[in-house]
DSSP file (Angstrom, degrees, kcal/mol; ACC not computed):
  #  RESIDUE AA STRUCTURE BP1 BP2  ACC     N-H-->O    O-->H-N    N-H-->O    O-->H-N    TCO  KAPPA ALPHA  PHI   PSI    X-CA   Y-CA   Z-CA
    1    1 A M     >        0   0    0      0, 0.0     4,-2.3     0, 0.0     5,-0.2   0.000 360.0 360.0 360.0 -39.2  -18.7    2.3   11.2
    2    2 A R  H  >  +     0   0    0      1,-0.2     4,-2.9     2,-0.2     5,-0.2   0.899 360.0  51.7 -57.7 -42.7  -16.6    3.4   14.1
    3    3 A R  H  > S+     0   0    0      1,-0.2     4,-2.5     2,-0.2    -1,-0.2   0.870 108.5  51.2 -64.1 -36.1  -14.4    0.3   13.8
    4    4 A A  H  > S+     0   0    0      2,-0.2     4,-2.2     1,-0.2    -1,-0.2   0.935 112.5  45.5 -66.2 -45.3  -13.9    0.8   10.1
    5    5 A V  H  X S+     0   0    0     -4,-2.3     4,-2.1     2,-0.2    -2,-0.2   0.925 114.0  49.0 -64.4 -44.3  -12.7    4.4   10.7
    6    6 A E  H  X S+     0   0    0     -4,-2.9     4,-2.7    -5,-0.2     5,-0.3   0.920 108.8  54.4 -59.3 -43.3  -10.5    3.3   13.6
    7    7 A H  H  X S+     0   0    0     -4,-2.5     4,-2.6     1,-0.2     5,-0.2   0.919 107.6  49.0 -59.4 -46.1   -9.0    0.6   11.5
    8    8 A R  H  X S+     0   0    0     -4,-2.2     4,-2.2     1,-0.2    -1,-0.2   0.918 112.4  48.5 -59.9 -43.8   -8.0    3.0    8.7
    9    9 A A  H  X S+     0   0    0     -4,-2.1     4,-1.6     1,-0.2    16,-0.2   0.908 113.8  45.3 -65.4 -42.1   -6.4    5.3   11.2
   10   10 A L  H  X S+     0   0    0     -4,-2.7     4,-2.6     2,-0.2    -1,-0.2   0.875 112.1  50.7 -70.8 -37.9   -4.5    2.6   12.9
   11   11 A M  H  X S+     0   0    0     -4,-2.6     4,-3.2    -5,-0.3     5,-0.3   0.879 107.6  54.9 -67.5 -37.1   -3.3    1.0    9.7
   12   12 A A  H  X S+     0   0    0     -4,-2.2     4,-2.0    -5,-0.2    -1,-0.2   0.908 110.0  47.3 -60.9 -40.1   -2.1    4.5    8.5
   13   13 A I  H  X S+     0   0    0     -4,-1.6     4,-2.0     2,-0.2    -2,-0.2   0.960 114.2  45.6 -64.6 -51.8   -0.1    4.7   11.7
   14   14 A A  H  X S+     0   0    0     -4,-2.6     4,-0.9     1,-0.2    -2,-0.2   0.932 116.8  44.2 -58.5 -48.7    1.4    1.2   11.2
   15   15 A I  H ><>S+     0   0    0     -4,-3.2     5,-1.8     1,-0.2     3,-0.6   0.872 110.2  56.5 -66.3 -34.9    2.2    1.7    7.5
   16   16 A G  H ><5S+     0   0    0     -4,-2.0     3,-1.5    -5,-0.3    -1,-0.2   0.866 100.7  57.2 -62.7 -36.3    3.6    5.1    8.3
   17   17 A Q  H 3<5S+     0   0    0     -4,-2.0    -1,-0.2     1,-0.3    -2,-0.2   0.745 104.3  53.4 -64.3 -24.3    6.0    3.5   10.7
   18   18 A A  T <<5S-     0   0    0     -4,-0.9    -1,-0.3    -3,-0.6    -2,-0.2   0.459 115.3-123.1 -86.6  -2.8    7.2    1.4    7.8
   19   19 A D  T < 5S+     0   0    0     -3,-1.5    -3,-0.2    -4,-0.2    -2,-0.1   0.763  87.8  98.3  66.2  30.3    7.7    4.6    5.9
   20   20 A V      < +     0   0    0     -5,-1.8    71,-3.1    70,-0.1     2,-0.4   0.118  48.0 111.0-131.1  22.3    5.5    3.6    3.0
   21   21 A A  B     -a   91   0A   0     -6,-0.3    71,-0.2    69,-0.2    -9,-0.0  -0.797  54.6-152.4 -96.6 138.4    2.2    5.4    3.8
   22   22 A N  S    S+     0   0    0     69,-3.0    22,-3.3    -2,-0.4     2,-0.3   0.372  81.4  29.4 -91.7   7.9    1.1    8.3    1.6
   23   23 A T  S    S-     0   0    0     68,-0.3     2,-0.4    20,-0.2    20,-0.1  -0.956  70.7-144.3-151.0 165.9   -0.8    9.9    4.5
   24   24 A S        -     0   0    0     -2,-0.3    17,-2.8    17,-0.1     2,-0.2  -0.992  25.1-107.0-139.0 148.1   -0.6   10.1    8.3
   25   25 A T  E     +D   40   0B   0     -2,-0.4    15,-0.3   -16,-0.2     3,-0.1  -0.513  30.1 175.0 -74.5 133.2   -3.2   10.2   11.0
   26   26 A I  E     -     0   0B   0     13,-3.3     2,-0.3     1,-0.4    14,-0.2   0.781  65.9 -11.1-101.4 -47.2   -3.7   13.5   12.8
   27   27 A A  E     -D   39   0B   0     12,-1.9    12,-2.6     2,-0.0    -1,-0.4  -0.997  45.6-165.9-155.7 153.3   -6.6   12.7   15.1
   28   28 A L  E     +D   38   0B   0     -2,-0.3     2,-0.3    10,-0.2    10,-0.2  -0.976  27.2 158.5-138.4 125.1   -9.3   10.1   15.8
   29   29 A S  E     -D   37   0B   0      8,-2.2     8,-3.5    -2,-0.4     2,-0.3  -0.999  40.0-118.6-151.9 145.9  -12.2   11.0   18.1
   30   30 A D  E     -D   36   0B   0     -2,-0.3     6,-0.2     6,-0.2     2,-0.2  -0.675  35.2-167.1 -78.7 137.8  -15.7   10.0   18.9
   31   31 A L    >   -     0   0    0      4,-3.2     3,-0.8    -2,-0.3     4,-0.2  -0.673  30.6 -74.8-117.0 174.8  -18.3   12.8   18.3
   32   32 A E  G >  S+     0   0    0     -2,-0.2     3,-1.6     1,-0.2    -1,-0.2  -0.181 111.2  32.6 -64.7 164.2  -21.9   13.2   19.3
   33   33 A R  G 3  S-     0   0    0      1,-0.3    -1,-0.2     2,-0.0     0, 0.0   0.703 132.6 -67.3  59.6  24.0  -24.7   11.2   17.6
   34   34 A G  G <  S+     0   0    0     -3,-0.8    -1,-0.3     1,-0.2    -2,-0.2   0.601  94.5 142.4  78.6  11.0  -22.3    8.2   17.0
   35   35 A W    <   -     0   0    0     -3,-1.6    -4,-3.2    -4,-0.2     2,-0.4  -0.474  37.7-150.6 -82.7 156.8  -20.1    9.9   14.5
   36   36 A T  E     -D   30   0B   0     -6,-0.2     2,-0.5    -2,-0.1    -6,-0.2  -0.998   5.7-144.0-128.6 132.7  -16.3    9.4   14.5
   37   37 A L  E     +D   29   0B   0     -8,-3.5    -8,-2.2    -2,-0.4     2,-0.5  -0.821  16.6 180.0 -95.3 128.9  -13.8   12.0   13.3
   38   38 A Y  E     -D   28   0B   0     -2,-0.5     2,-0.4   -10,-0.2   -10,-0.2  -0.943   6.1-175.7-128.8 111.5  -10.7   10.8   11.4
   39   39 A A  E     +D   27   0B   0    -12,-2.6   -13,-3.3    -2,-0.5   -12,-1.9  -0.895   9.3 169.2-108.3 135.8   -8.4   13.6   10.4
   40   40 A H  E     -D   25   0B   0     -2,-0.4   -15,-0.2   -15,-0.3     3,-0.1  -0.949  38.1 -93.1-142.5 161.8   -5.3   12.9    8.3
   41   41 A Q        -     0   0    0    -17,-2.8   -17,-0.1    -2,-0.3     3,-0.1  -0.333  57.4 -87.7 -66.9 153.8   -2.6   14.7    6.4
   42   42 A P        -     0   0    0      0, 0.0    -1,-0.1     0, 0.0   -18,-0.1  -0.274  57.8 -84.5 -57.3 152.0   -3.3   15.2    2.6
   43   43 A V        -     0   0    0    -20,-0.1     2,-0.3    -3,-0.1   -20,-0.2  -0.372  47.4-139.8 -59.5 130.7   -2.1   12.4    0.4
   44   44 A R        +     0   0    0    -22,-3.3    46,-0.1    -3,-0.1    -1,-0.1  -0.706  54.3  20.3 -94.9 147.6    1.6   12.8   -0.5
   45   45 A G  S    S-     0   0    0     -2,-0.3    40,-0.2    38,-0.1    44,-0.1  -0.214  84.9 -67.2  97.9 176.2    2.9   12.1   -3.9
   46   46 A I  E     -B   84   0A   0     38,-2.5    38,-2.6    -2,-0.1     5,-0.1  -0.879  60.1 -92.9-107.0 138.0    1.9   11.8   -7.5
   47   47 A P  E >   -B   83   0A   0      0, 0.0     3,-1.8     0, 0.0    36,-0.3  -0.270  34.1-128.3 -51.5 133.0   -0.5    8.9   -8.6
   48   48 A L  G >  S+     0   0    0     34,-2.3     3,-2.0    31,-0.4     4,-0.2   0.843 106.1  61.9 -53.8 -39.3    1.7    6.1   -9.8
   49   49 A D  G 3  S+     0   0    0     33,-0.3    -1,-0.3     1,-0.3     3,-0.2   0.688 105.7  47.9 -66.8 -15.8   -0.2    5.8  -13.1
   50   50 A E  G <  S+     0   0    0     -3,-1.8    -1,-0.3     1,-0.1    -2,-0.2   0.393 117.2  42.1 -97.1   2.3    0.9    9.3  -13.9
   51   51 A W  S X> S+     0   0    0     -3,-2.0     4,-0.9    -4,-0.3     3,-0.8   0.101  70.5 116.3-137.3  21.9    4.6    8.7  -13.0
   52   52 A T  T 34 S+     0   0    0     -4,-0.2     3,-0.2     1,-0.2    -3,-0.1   0.818  74.3  59.6 -68.8 -29.2    5.5    5.3  -14.4
   53   53 A T  T 34 S+     0   0    0      1,-0.2    -1,-0.2     3,-0.1    -2,-0.1   0.772 114.3  37.6 -70.5 -22.7    8.1    6.7  -16.9
   54   54 A Q  T <4 S+     0   0    0     -3,-0.8    -1,-0.2     1,-0.1    -2,-0.2   0.517 111.2  65.9-100.1  -8.6   10.0    8.1  -13.9
   55   55 A T  S  < S-     0   0    0     -4,-0.9    -1,-0.1    -3,-0.2     5,-0.1  -0.939  77.9-137.7-120.2 112.1    9.4    5.2  -11.5
   56   56 A P    >>  -     0   0    0      0, 0.0     3,-1.6     0, 0.0     4,-0.8  -0.380  21.8-121.9 -64.0 144.3   10.9    1.8  -12.2
   57   57 A V  H 3> S+     0   0    0      1,-0.3     4,-1.7     2,-0.2     3,-0.5   0.791 110.7  68.3 -58.5 -28.7    8.6   -1.1  -11.6
   58   58 A S  H 3> S+     0   0    0      1,-0.2     4,-2.2     2,-0.2    -1,-0.3   0.834  92.8  58.2 -61.0 -32.2   11.2   -2.4   -9.1
   59   59 A Q  H <> S+     0   0    0     -3,-1.6     4,-1.8     2,-0.2    30,-0.4   0.846 103.3  52.3 -68.0 -32.7   10.4    0.5   -6.8
   60   60 A V  H  X S+     0   0    0     -4,-0.8     4,-1.7    -3,-0.5    -2,-0.2   0.941 112.7  44.5 -65.0 -45.9    6.8   -0.5   -6.6
   61   61 A W  H  X S+     0   0    0     -4,-1.7     4,-2.2     1,-0.2    -2,-0.2   0.836 108.1  58.0 -68.5 -33.9    7.8   -4.0   -5.6
   62   62 A K  H  X S+     0   0    0     -4,-2.2     4,-2.0     2,-0.2    -1,-0.2   0.917 106.5  49.5 -60.8 -43.4   10.4   -2.8   -3.1
   63   63 A S  H  X S+     0   0    0     -4,-1.8     4,-2.2     1,-0.2    -2,-0.2   0.900 109.5  50.8 -65.5 -39.5    7.7   -0.9   -1.3
   64   64 A L  H  X S+     0   0    0     -4,-1.7     4,-2.7     1,-0.2    -1,-0.2   0.896 108.1  53.1 -65.1 -36.6    5.5   -3.9   -1.1
   65   65 A R  H  X S+     0   0    0     -4,-2.2     4,-2.7     2,-0.2    -1,-0.2   0.926 107.5  51.3 -65.1 -39.9    8.3   -6.0    0.3
   66   66 A I  H  X S+     0   0    0     -4,-2.0     4,-0.9     2,-0.2    -2,-0.2   0.938 110.8  48.7 -58.8 -47.1    8.8   -3.4    3.0
   67   67 A L  H ><>S+     0   0    0     -4,-2.2     5,-1.7     1,-0.2     3,-0.9   0.937 113.6  46.1 -57.2 -48.9    5.1   -3.6    3.9
   68   68 A H  H ><5S+     0   0    0     -4,-2.7     3,-2.2     1,-0.3    -1,-0.2   0.832 103.3  62.9 -69.1 -32.9    5.3   -7.4    4.0
   69   69 A D  H 3<5S+     0   0    0     -4,-2.7    -1,-0.3     1,-0.3    -2,-0.2   0.768 103.3  50.8 -60.6 -23.0    8.5   -7.4    6.1
   70   70 A H  T <<5S-     0   0    0     -4,-0.9    30,-0.3    -3,-0.9    -1,-0.3   0.220 121.2-113.3 -95.4  13.0    6.4   -5.7    8.7
   71   71 A Q  T < 5S+     0   0    0     -3,-2.2    30,-2.3     1,-0.2    29,-2.1   0.846  73.4 136.1  58.2  39.6    3.7   -8.4    8.3
   72   72 A I  E   < -E   99   0C   0     -5,-1.7     2,-0.4    27,-0.2    -1,-0.2  -0.955  38.4-162.0-117.4 131.6    1.2   -6.0    6.9
   73   73 A S  E     -E   98   0C   0     25,-2.5    25,-2.3    -2,-0.4    33,-0.1  -0.876   9.5-154.6-106.8 148.8   -1.0   -6.7    3.9
   74   74 A H        -     0   0    0     -2,-0.4    22,-0.3    23,-0.2    -1,-0.1   0.902  14.8-161.7 -86.8 -48.6   -2.7   -3.9    1.9
   75   75 A G  S    S+     0   0    0     30,-0.2    22,-0.1    22,-0.1    19,-0.1   0.328  73.1  54.2  87.7  -7.7   -5.5   -5.9    0.5
   76   76 A D        +     0   0    0     17,-0.1     2,-1.9     2,-0.1    19,-0.1  -0.348  59.5 171.1-156.9  65.2   -6.6   -3.5   -2.3
   77   77 A L        +     0   0    0      3,-0.1    39,-0.2    32,-0.1     2,-0.2  -0.402  24.1 140.7 -88.0  64.5   -3.6   -2.8   -4.5
   78   78 A R    >   -     0   0    0     -2,-1.9     3,-2.0     1,-0.1     4,-0.3  -0.537  68.5 -96.2 -94.0 169.6   -5.2   -0.9   -7.3
   79   79 A C  G >  S+     0   0    0      1,-0.3     3,-1.9    -2,-0.2   -31,-0.4   0.841 120.3  62.7 -53.2 -39.2   -3.7    2.1   -9.1
   80   80 A N  G 3  S+     0   0    0      1,-0.3    -1,-0.3   -33,-0.1    -3,-0.1   0.589  98.9  56.5 -69.7  -7.1   -5.6    4.6   -7.0
   81   81 A A  G <  S+     0   0    0     -3,-2.0    11,-2.0    -5,-0.1     2,-0.5   0.462  95.8  79.8 -97.0  -2.2   -3.9    3.3   -3.8
   82   82 A L  E <   + C   0  91A   0     -3,-1.9   -34,-2.3    -4,-0.3   -33,-0.3  -0.920  50.5 166.5-116.3 126.8   -0.3    3.9   -5.1
   83   83 A T  E     -BC  47  90A   0      7,-2.0     7,-3.5    -2,-0.5     2,-0.5  -0.903  26.3-135.1-130.1 162.4    1.5    7.2   -5.2
   84   84 A V  E     +BC  46  89A   0    -38,-2.6   -38,-2.5    -2,-0.3     2,-0.4  -0.974  21.3 176.8-121.9 126.6    5.2    8.2   -5.7
   85   85 A D  E >  S- C   0  88A   0      3,-2.7     3,-1.8    -2,-0.5    -2,-0.0  -0.961  73.5 -21.7-133.5 117.3    6.9   10.8   -3.5
   86   86 A D  T 3  S-     0   0    0     -2,-0.4     3,-0.1     1,-0.3    -1,-0.1   0.865 127.5 -49.9  52.2  42.6   10.6   11.5   -4.0
   87   87 A G  T 3  S+     0   0    0      1,-0.2     2,-0.4   -32,-0.0    -1,-0.3   0.370 115.2 113.6  84.6  -5.2   11.2    8.2   -5.8
   88   88 A T  E <   - C   0  85A   0     -3,-1.8    -3,-2.7   -33,-0.0     2,-0.5  -0.849  64.4-132.6-102.9 133.1    9.5    6.1   -3.1
   89   89 A V  E     - C   0  84A   0     -2,-0.4     2,-0.3   -30,-0.4    -5,-0.2  -0.740  29.9-166.8 -84.5 130.4    6.2    4.3   -3.9
   90   90 A L  E     - C   0  83A   0     -7,-3.5    -7,-2.0    -2,-0.5     2,-0.3  -0.799  11.0-132.9-119.1 157.1    3.7    4.9   -1.1
   91   91 A F  E     +aC  21  82A   0    -71,-3.1   -69,-3.0    -2,-0.3   -68,-0.3  -0.860  23.5 169.4-114.3 145.4    0.4    3.2   -0.2
   92   92 A G        +     0   0    0    -11,-2.0   -11,-0.0    -2,-0.3   -71,-0.0  -0.808  47.0  64.9-137.6 179.7   -3.0    4.7    0.7
   93   93 A G        -     0   0    0     -2,-0.3     3,-0.5     1,-0.1    -1,-0.2   0.999  51.2-179.3  67.8  73.8   -6.5    3.4    1.1
   94   94 A F    >   +     0   0    0      1,-0.2     3,-1.1     2,-0.1    -1,-0.1   0.209  43.7 113.4 -97.8  19.1   -6.1    1.2    4.1
   95   95 A G  T 3  S+     0   0    0      1,-0.3    -1,-0.2   -19,-0.1   -20,-0.1   0.768  89.0  32.9 -57.6 -29.7   -9.7   -0.1    4.5
   96   96 A A  T 3  S+     0   0    0     -3,-0.5    -1,-0.3   -22,-0.3    -2,-0.1   0.338  92.3 122.3-109.8   5.3   -8.7   -3.7    3.6
   97   97 A A    <   -     0   0    0     -3,-1.1     2,-0.4   -22,-0.1   -23,-0.2  -0.306  44.0-158.3 -69.7 151.6   -5.2   -3.6    5.2
   98   98 A E  E >   -E   73   0C   0    -25,-2.3   -25,-2.5   -87,-0.1     3,-0.6  -0.997  10.6-148.4-135.8 132.1   -4.3   -6.1    7.9
   99   99 A Y  E 3  S+E   72   0C   0     -2,-0.4   -27,-0.2     1,-0.2   -28,-0.1  -0.829  92.9  23.8 -93.4 134.5   -1.6   -6.0   10.5
  100  100 A G  T 3  S-     0   0    0    -29,-2.1    -1,-0.2    -2,-0.4   -28,-0.2   0.867  96.3-163.8  75.7  36.8   -0.2   -9.5   11.4
  101  101 A A    <   -     0   0    0    -30,-2.3    -1,-0.1    -3,-0.6     2,-0.1  -0.148  13.8-119.9 -59.8 146.7   -1.4  -10.7    7.9
  102  102 A T     >  -     0   0    0      1,-0.1     4,-2.2    -3,-0.1     5,-0.2  -0.345  29.1-105.4 -76.2 165.3   -1.7  -14.3    7.1
  103  103 A D  H  > S+     0   0    0      1,-0.2     4,-2.7     2,-0.2     5,-0.2   0.890 122.9  55.6 -60.0 -38.1    0.3  -15.9    4.3
  104  104 A A  H  > S+     0   0    0      1,-0.2     4,-1.9     2,-0.2    -1,-0.2   0.905 107.9  47.7 -61.7 -41.6   -2.9  -16.0    2.2
  105  105 A Q  H  > S+     0   0    0      2,-0.2     4,-1.7     1,-0.2   -30,-0.2   0.899 113.0  48.0 -66.6 -41.0   -3.3  -12.3    2.6
  106  106 A L  H  X S+     0   0    0     -4,-2.2     4,-1.7     2,-0.2    -2,-0.2   0.900 112.1  49.1 -66.4 -41.3    0.3  -11.6    1.7
  107  107 A Q  H  X S+     0   0    0     -4,-2.7     4,-2.3     1,-0.2    -1,-0.2   0.842 107.2  56.4 -64.8 -35.1    0.1  -13.8   -1.4
  108  108 A S  H  X S+     0   0    0     -4,-1.9     4,-2.7    -5,-0.2    -1,-0.2   0.887 104.1  53.2 -64.6 -38.5   -3.1  -12.0   -2.3
  109  109 A D  H  X S+     0   0    0     -4,-1.7     4,-2.8     2,-0.2     5,-0.2   0.923 108.1  50.3 -60.0 -45.8   -1.2   -8.7   -2.3
  110  110 A I  H  X S+     0   0    0     -4,-1.7     4,-2.2     1,-0.2    -2,-0.2   0.915 111.3  47.7 -61.5 -43.8    1.4  -10.2   -4.6
  111  111 A A  H  X S+     0   0    0     -4,-2.3     4,-1.8     2,-0.2    -2,-0.2   0.930 113.3  48.3 -63.3 -44.8   -1.3  -11.3   -7.0
  112  112 A Q  H  X S+     0   0    0     -4,-2.7     4,-2.6     1,-0.2    -2,-0.2   0.928 112.7  47.8 -60.0 -44.9   -3.1   -7.9   -6.9
  113  113 A L  H  X S+     0   0    0     -4,-2.8     4,-3.0     1,-0.2     5,-0.3   0.848 106.5  57.8 -71.2 -31.7    0.2   -6.0   -7.5
  114  114 A L  H  X S+     0   0    0     -4,-2.2     4,-1.8    -5,-0.2    -1,-0.2   0.931 110.8  43.4 -59.5 -43.0    1.1   -8.4  -10.4
  115  115 A V  H  X S+     0   0    0     -4,-1.8     4,-1.8     2,-0.2    -2,-0.2   0.946 116.9  46.5 -66.3 -47.3   -2.2   -7.4  -12.1
  116  116 A T  H  X S+     0   0    0     -4,-2.6     4,-1.3   -39,-0.2    -2,-0.2   0.928 116.0  42.5 -62.9 -48.7   -1.8   -3.7  -11.3
  117  117 A T  H  X S+     0   0    0     -4,-3.0     4,-3.0     1,-0.2    -1,-0.2   0.811 110.3  57.0 -73.1 -28.4    1.9   -3.3  -12.4
  118  118 A T  H  < S+     0   0    0     -4,-1.8    -1,-0.2    -5,-0.3    -2,-0.2   0.881 107.3  49.9 -66.2 -35.5    1.4   -5.5  -15.5
  119  119 A A  H  < S+     0   0    0     -4,-1.8    -2,-0.2     1,-0.2    -1,-0.2   0.837 118.8  37.9 -67.8 -32.1   -1.3   -3.0  -16.6
  120  120 A L  H  < S+     0   0    0     -4,-1.3    -2,-0.2    -5,-0.1    -1,-0.2   0.806 134.8   8.2 -89.7 -32.6    1.0    0.0  -15.9
  121  121 A Y  S  < S-     0   0    0     -4,-3.0     2,-0.3    -5,-0.1    -3,-0.1   0.243 102.7 -71.3-117.0-124.0    4.3   -1.5  -17.1
  122  122 A D     >  -     0   0    0      1,-0.1     4,-2.2    -2,-0.0     5,-0.2  -0.962  34.1-112.1-141.5 160.3    4.8   -4.9  -19.0
  123  123 A A  H  > S+     0   0    0     -2,-0.3     4,-2.7     1,-0.2     5,-0.2   0.884 110.5  51.9 -60.1 -44.3    4.5   -8.5  -17.9
  124  124 A Q  H  > S+     0   0    0      1,-0.2     4,-2.2     2,-0.2    -1,-0.2   0.936 114.2  40.7 -65.4 -47.3    8.2   -9.4  -18.2
  125  125 A S  H  > S+     0   0    0      2,-0.2     4,-2.6     1,-0.2    -1,-0.2   0.876 114.6  54.5 -68.2 -34.0    9.6   -6.5  -16.1
  126  126 A T  H  X S+     0   0    0     -4,-2.2     4,-2.5     2,-0.2    -2,-0.2   0.957 111.0  43.6 -61.9 -51.0    6.7   -6.9  -13.6
  127  127 A V  H  X S+     0   0    0     -4,-2.7     4,-2.4     1,-0.2    -1,-0.2   0.898 114.1  50.8 -63.4 -40.6    7.4  -10.5  -13.0
  128  128 A A  H  X S+     0   0    0     -4,-2.2     4,-2.4    -5,-0.2    -1,-0.2   0.910 111.6  48.0 -62.5 -41.8   11.2  -10.0  -12.9
  129  129 A A  H  X S+     0   0    0     -4,-2.6     4,-2.5     2,-0.2    -2,-0.2   0.887 110.6  51.3 -67.2 -39.1   10.8   -7.2  -10.3
  130  130 A A  H  X S+     0   0    0     -4,-2.5     4,-2.1     2,-0.2     6,-0.2   0.931 111.9  46.7 -63.8 -44.9    8.4   -9.3   -8.2
  131  131 A I  H  X>S+     0   0    0     -4,-2.4     4,-1.5     1,-0.2     5,-0.9   0.914 112.3  50.2 -64.0 -42.1   10.9  -12.1   -8.1
  132  132 A D  H  <5S+     0   0    0     -4,-2.4    -1,-0.2     1,-0.2    -2,-0.2   0.911 112.9  47.0 -58.1 -45.2   13.8   -9.8   -7.3
  133  133 A A  H  <5S+     0   0    0     -4,-2.5    -2,-0.2     1,-0.2    -1,-0.2   0.848 122.5  32.8 -68.6 -35.8   11.8   -8.2   -4.4
  134  134 A F  H  <5S-     0   0    0     -4,-2.1    -1,-0.2    -5,-0.2    -2,-0.2   0.442  99.2-129.4-107.4  -0.5   10.7  -11.4   -2.9
  135  135 A G  T  <5 +     0   0    0     -4,-1.5     2,-0.3     1,-0.2    -3,-0.2   0.813  64.8 123.6  64.4  31.8   13.7  -13.6   -3.7
  136  136 A R      < -     0   0    0     -5,-0.9    -1,-0.2    -6,-0.2    -2,-0.2  -0.910  50.0-148.2-125.3 152.7   11.6  -16.4   -5.2
  137  137 A T        -     0   0    0     -2,-0.3     0, 0.0    -3,-0.1     0, 0.0  -0.906  39.1 -94.2-112.9 147.9   11.6  -18.1   -8.5
  138  138 A P              0   0    0      0, 0.0    -1,-0.0     0, 0.0    -7,-0.0  -0.320 360.0 360.0 -59.7 140.4    8.4  -19.5  -10.0
  139  139 A S              0   0    0     -3,-0.0    -2,-0.0     0, 0.0     0, 0.0   0.440 360.0 360.0 -94.5 360.0    7.8  -23.2   -9.2
């Protein structure tokens, strides 16, 4: 359990350095009886699913591109992990995140975000935004 808590705290720090984390680590400490304390700032932003009319789908993909440019995969890109703060899409829930992610992990993020953003927006704009963000065309 300690490793899982440590992992979340460290990923919050790494993603925060990329400026796309919706929370930040305050403290991490071992306690008696094998417990671990992880204190973090409250989640910033409004849940994306409540703010889609004010947030273009391209902003969601721009934030994922920033994450991937830092070789970080999120690993669990469901709606509850995405918030919007001052026009920037932020990520939370770092339990499945990986620093130094493999290509398979990065591609999995793209697949997950395609599903999530298609449910929130529409397929055509989602795919166009994904292609714009990652500079690829479907093969």
